[in-house]
C-alpha positions in Angstrom: -2.8 -5.1 -19.0 -4.9 -7.4 -16.8 -4.9 -6.4 -13.1 -6.5 -4.0 -10.7 -5.1 -0.6 -11.7 -5.0 2.8 -9.9 -7.3 5.3 -11.6 -7.1 9.1 -11.5 -10.2 11.1 -12.3 -10.5 14.7 -13.5 -12.1 17.3 -11.3 -14.4 19.8 -13.0 -14.5 23.2 -11.4 -18.1 24.3 -12.1 -19.3 27.3 -10.1 -21.8 25.4 -8.1 -19.2 23.0 -6.7 -17.9 22.7 -3.2 -14.6 24.1 -2.0 -14.3 21.5 0.7 -16.1 18.2 0.1 -13.9 16.4 -2.5 -10.7 17.9 -1.2 -11.4 16.7 2.4 -12.4 13.3 1.2 -9.1 13.0 -0.6 -7.1 14.3 2.3 -6.1 17.6 0.6 -6.1 21.0 2.2 -9.5 22.8 2.2 -11.1 25.1 1.3 -9.8 25.0 -2.3 -9.2 28.2 -4.3 -11.6 27.0 -7.0 -14.9 25.1 -6.6 -14.6 21.4 -7.2 -18.0 20.1 -8.5 -17.4 16.7 -10.0 -14.7 14.0 -10.1 -15.2 12.2 -13.4 -14.3 8.5 -13.4 -14.6 6.9 -16.8 -13.6 7.1 -20.5 -15.9 9.9 -21.6 -14.0 11.9 -24.3 -14.8 15.1 -22.5 -12.4 14.2 -19.6 -11.2 10.5 -19.7 -9.6 9.2 -16.5 -5.9 8.2 -16.3 -4.9 4.6 -15.6 -1.5 4.0 -14.0 -0.1 0.7 -15.1 3.4 -0.9 -15.4 4.1 1.0 -18.6 3.1 4.4 -17.1 0.0 6.6 -17.2 -2.5 6.1 -20.1 -5.9 7.5 -20.8 -8.7 5.0 -20.1 -10.2 5.9 -23.4 -7.0 5.0 -25.2 -6.6 1.8 -23.2 -10.1 0.7 -24.3 -9.5 1.8 -27.9 -6.4 -0.4 -28.1 -8.1 -3.5 -26.8 -11.8 -3.2 -26.6 -12.7 -6.9 -25.9 -9.9 -7.3 -23.4 -11.0 -4.2 -21.5 -14.7 -4.3 -21.9 -15.5 -8.0 -22.6 -17.1 -9.3 -25.8 -20.7 -9.0 -24.5 -20.2 -5.3 -23.7 -18.6 -4.6 -27.1 -21.4 -6.4 -28.9 -24.1 -4.4 -27.1 -22.5 -0.9 -26.8 -19.6 -0.9 -29.2 -16.0 -0.2 -28.3 -16.8 2.3 -25.6 -17.3 2.2 -21.8 -21.1 2.7 -21.6 -21.2 4.4 -18.2 -19.6 7.4 -16.5 -19.2 7.5 -12.7 -18.9 10.8 -10.8 -18.3 12.0 -7.2 -20.5 15.1 -7.1 -20.3 17.9 -4.5 -22.9 20.7 -4.8 -22.6 23.8 -2.7 -25.2 25.7 -4.7 -28.1 24.7 -6.9 -27.5 23.2 -10.4 -29.6 24.0 -13.4 -33.1 22.8 -14.1 -32.4 20.1 -16.6 -33.5 16.9 -18.4 -32.0 14.4 -20.8 -33.4 12.9 -24.1 -34.3 9.3 -24.6 -32.1 7.1 -26.8 -34.2 7.4 -29.9 -34.6 11.2 -29.7 -30.9 11.7 -28.9 -29.9 9.8 -32.1 -32.3 11.7 -34.3 -31.5 15.1 -32.8 -27.8 14.6 -32.9 -27.9 13.5 -36.6 -30.1 16.5 -37.5 -27.7 18.8 -35.7 -24.7 17.3 -37.5 -26.4 17.8 -40.9 -27.2 21.5 -40.2 -24.2 23.5 -38.8 -26.5 26.5 -38.2 -28.8 24.5 -35.9 -28.7 25.1 -32.1 -25.9 23.0 -30.6 -27.8 21.2 -28.0 -26.3 17.7 -28.3 -22.7 16.5 -27.9 -23.3 12.9 -28.9 -26.0 10.5 -30.0 -26.6 8.8 -26.7 -29.2 9.0 -23.9 -28.3 9.8 -20.3 -30.3 8.0 -17.7 -28.7 8.6 -14.3 -28.8 7.8 -10.7 -27.4 9.5 -7.6 -26.7 7.9 -4.2 -26.4 10.4 -1.3 -23.2 10.3 0.8 -24.4 13.3 2.9 -27.8 14.7 3.4 -28.7 15.8 -0.1 -31.4 18.1 -1.5 -32.8 17.9 -5.0 -35.8 18.7 -7.2 -36.9 15.6 -9.1 -39.9 14.9 -11.2 -43.3 16.6 -11.3 -45.3 16.6 -8.1 -49.1 16.4 -7.8 -50.4 19.4 -9.9 -52.9 20.2 -7.2 -50.2 20.7 -4.7 -48.2 22.8 -7.1 -51.2 25.0 -7.8 -51.8 25.5 -4.0 -48.1 26.5 -3.5 -48.3 29.1 -6.4 -51.7 30.4 -5.3 -50.3 31.2 -1.8 -48.2 34.0 -3.3 -51.3 35.9 -4.0 -49.9 37.1 -7.3 -52.6 37.8 -9.9 -50.3 37.3 -12.8 -49.8 33.7 -11.9 -53.6 32.9 -12.1 -53.3 31.3 -15.6 -50.6 29.0 -14.3 -52.6 28.0 -11.2 -55.6 27.4 -13.4 -53.7 25.1 -15.7 -52.4 23.1 -12.8 -55.9 22.7 -11.4 -56.8 20.8 -14.5 -54.4 18.0 -13.4 -51.6 16.3 -15.3 -52.9 17.7 -18.7 -52.0 21.2 -17.4 -48.4 20.5 -16.5 -47.0 21.3 -19.9 -48.8 24.6 -20.1 -47.8 25.6 -16.6 -44.1 24.8 -17.2 -44.0 26.5 -20.6 -45.7 29.7 -19.2 -43.3 30.0 -16.4 -40.1 29.1 -18.3 -41.0 31.6 -21.1 -42.2 34.4 -18.7 -41.6 37.9 -20.2 -38.0 38.9 -19.6 -38.9 42.4 -18.4 -41.1 41.0 -15.6 -39.0 38.1 -14.3 -37.2 39.9 -11.6 -40.4 41.6 -10.3 -42.2 38.3 -10.3 -39.5 36.5 -8.3 -39.3 39.4 -5.9 -43.0 39.3 -5.2 -42.9 35.6 -4.6 -40.1 36.0 -2.1 -41.8 38.9 -0.4 -44.9 36.7 0.1 -42.8 34.7 2.5 -44.7 31.4 1.9 -41.9 29.3 0.3 -38.5 28.9 1.9 -37.4 27.0 -1.3 -38.3 30.0 -3.5 -36.4 32.3 -1.1 -33.3 30.1 -1.2 -33.3 29.7 -5.0 -34.0 33.4 -5.5 -30.8 34.2 -3.6 -28.9 32.5 -6.4 -31.1 33.5 -9.3 -33.2 36.6 -8.5 -34.5 37.1 -12.0 -35.0 33.5 -13.2 -38.6 32.1 -13.4 -37.1 28.7 -12.9 -37.3 29.7 -9.2 -41.1 29.2 -9.5 -40.8 26.2 -11.7 -39.2 24.5 -8.7 -42.6 24.4 -7.1 -43.9 22.1 -9.8 -41.4 19.5 -8.8 -40.8 17.1 -5.9 -38.5 18.7 -3.3 -36.5 15.7 -2.1 -34.3 15.4 0.9 -32.2 12.2 0.8 -30.4 10.7 3.7 -27.0 8.9 3.1 -27.6 5.7 1.2 -30.8 6.8 -0.4 -30.9 7.3 -4.2 -32.6 9.2 -6.9 -33.4 7.7 -10.4 -33.6 10.1 -13.2 -34.8 8.5 -16.5 -35.1 10.3 -19.8 -37.5 13.3 -19.7 -37.3 13.8 -16.0 -37.0 17.4 -15.0 -34.6 17.7 -12.1 -32.0 19.9 -10.3 -29.6 19.1 -7.5 -29.6 21.7 -4.8 -27.0 20.8 -2.2 -25.0 17.8 -1.0 -22.4 15.2 -1.9 -23.2 11.9 -3.7 -22.0 9.3 -6.1 -23.6 9.6 -9.5 -23.6 7.1 -12.3 -25.1 7.5 -15.8 -24.9 6.4 -19.3 -21.8 7.9 -20.9 -23.3 11.0 -22.5 -23.1 14.7 -21.9 -26.5 15.6 -23.5 -28.1 18.1 -21.1 -31.1 20.4 -21.9 -31.4 23.3 -19.5 -34.4 25.4 -18.7 -33.2 27.7 -15.9 -31.3 28.3 -12.7 -28.1 28.6 -14.7 -25.9 31.1 -16.5 -25.3 28.4 -19.1 -27.1 28.1 -22.4 -30.9 27.5 -22.1 -33.2 26.1 -24.8 -36.7 26.0 -23.3 -38.4 24.8 -26.5 -36.0 21.9 -26.9 -36.3 21.1 -23.2 -40.1 21.0 -23.4 -39.9 18.6 -26.3 -38.1 16.0 -24.3 -39.9 16.4 -21.0 -42.3 13.7 -19.8 -45.2 15.5 -18.2 -46.3 12.9 -15.7 -46.4 12.8 -11.9 -43.5 11.1 -10.1 -45.1 10.0 -6.9 -42.0 8.8 -5.1 -38.6 9.7 -6.6 -36.6 8.1 -3.8 -35.0 4.6 -4.5 -34.5 2.3 -1.6 -31.4 0.2 -1.3 -31.5 -3.5 -1.9 -29.1 -5.9 -0.1 -27.4 -8.3 -2.5 -25.5 -10.1 0.2 -24.0 -9.2 3.6 -22.1 -6.0 3.2 -23.1 -5.5 -0.5 -26.0 -3.2 -1.5 -27.4 -2.1 -4.9 -30.2 0.1 -6.2 -32.3 -1.5 -8.9 -32.9 0.7 -12.0 -33.9 -0.2 -15.6 -30.6 0.8 -17.2 -28.6 -1.5 -19.4 -25.5 0.7 -19.4 -24.7 0.5 -15.6 -25.2 -0.9 -12.2 -23.9 0.5 -8.9 -23.0 -1.4 -5.8 -21.9 -0.3 -2.3 -19.6 -2.5 -0.3 -19.3 -1.9 3.5 -16.4 -3.4 5.2 -16.3 -3.5 9.0 -13.6 -4.9 11.4 -14.9 -8.4 11.2 -15.9 -8.4 7.5 -14.2 -11.0 5.3 -13.0 -10.0 1.8 -16.0 -9.2 -0.3 -16.3 -10.2 -4.0 -16.8 -7.4 -6.5 -19.2 -7.8 -9.5 -17.4 -10.6 -11.4 -17.4 -9.5 -15.0 -17.0 -6.6 -17.4 -15.2 -3.3 -16.9 -15.5 -2.0 -13.3 -14.6 1.2 -11.6 -14.1 1.3 -7.8 -14.4 4.6 -5.8 -13.5 4.8 -2.1 -15.7 6.9 0.0 -14.7 6.0 3.6 -11.7 4.5 5.3 -9.0 2.4 3.7 -10.0 -0.4 1.4 -7.8 -2.6 -0.8 -8.9 -4.2 -4.0 -7.1 -7.0 -5.7 -7.5 -9.9 -8.2 -9.2 -12.8 -6.4 -6.2 -15.1 -6.9 -2.7 -13.8 -6.0 -3.5 -10.2 -7.0 -1.5 -7.2 -5.9 -3.7 -5.0 -3.7 -4.5 -1.5 -4.8 -5.3 1.1 -2.1 -8.7 2.7 -2.8 -8.8 5.2 0.1 -11.6 7.7 0.3 -11.8 9.9 -2.8 -9.5 7.6 -4.8 -10.3 5.0 -7.5 -9.3 1.9 -9.3 -10.1 0.3 -12.6 -10.6 -3.4 -13.3 -10.6 -4.6 -16.9 -13.0 -7.3 -18.0 -10.0 -9.6 -18.7 -9.0 -9.4 -15.0 -12.0 -11.4 -13.9 -12.9 -11.9 -10.3 -11.7 -9.4 -7.7 -12.2 -8.8 -4.0 -12.2 -5.9 -1.5 -10.7 -6.0 2.0 -10.0 -3.5 4.7 -12.1 -1.1 6.7 -14.4 1.4 5.0 -16.8 1.9 2.2 -16.5 1.7 -1.6 -18.8 2.1 -4.6 -18.4 -0.2 -7.6 -19.7 0.8 -11.1 -20.3 -2.0 -13.5 -22.2 -2.8 -16.7 -25.7 -4.2 -15.9 -25.9 -7.9 -16.2 
């Protein structure tokens, strides 16, 4: 099955999702009854996408399993095995996501193996893979990402004038060595004092961020942990890179996310989901992230990428204007194309049948298809394996 093939992703209805963003992009009526948080595009076993070929619909995971080298290419199979190593998502957040981080590859393998050997162990890991990830904003996008300068965090917490926070402020004033103690103290704050602590911080009126987060999680000390992190405001086209051990939380906005194909998430707060603070603290990297925002890099006219040290994936944006000639897609490996604006058609470079990749819709290009091009008027994102 060598061609450019229409691809249908699965929408996940997490509570923090938007009732309008994905539906409006796809041309459906909005608001939707249920929140629509993520459109998954890939072969992850949790929700594999559906490929529509000549013989009918088939799971992308099954398609790859039936012909790994044809679908992925020999080089990808040799490095990652018979699995698509990345997962692409269209993410639309109407409310804050959890404070979270992901393990590195070595830790994920070790922790997953230990969990498999002990059925009574906490079930923190769904697979043995790491999950570096990147998000590119499609709209103005707010997030928390990486630890800020501890001195700035100390000042922000001190402004509340809450005596009980003095040990946290003191730890932060020691610099980077105090980050772990400050984070642990806040994340493990006594349960019977959490609501009062958050209420006092809100009443101080010194942090709009704390006030906003408390509106969603009024008894969660993660509201104050947010002040240890960089509060990032992305403009469309700007990106965030989140390597292993990076504590982060998306707050609001729509973006294209790409990651290694794993669902290993360790949460510390701002969520009704399972939280394991001890395990989260084991994987966190307590270091200052001075500038979390990734600039875009032009590859060629109309083609942009964001350079990150990931082997599993690369992400490209193709912008096609009225006078733009057909643009080449990344030439090899398995590729997934997501339309985000306008009407773009993707086809094999030689005599291929064009596939409409309108906004909110997608296509899949197997490795064996080879070269492909995009034409039309609009914007697409292309996920590929890093070369």
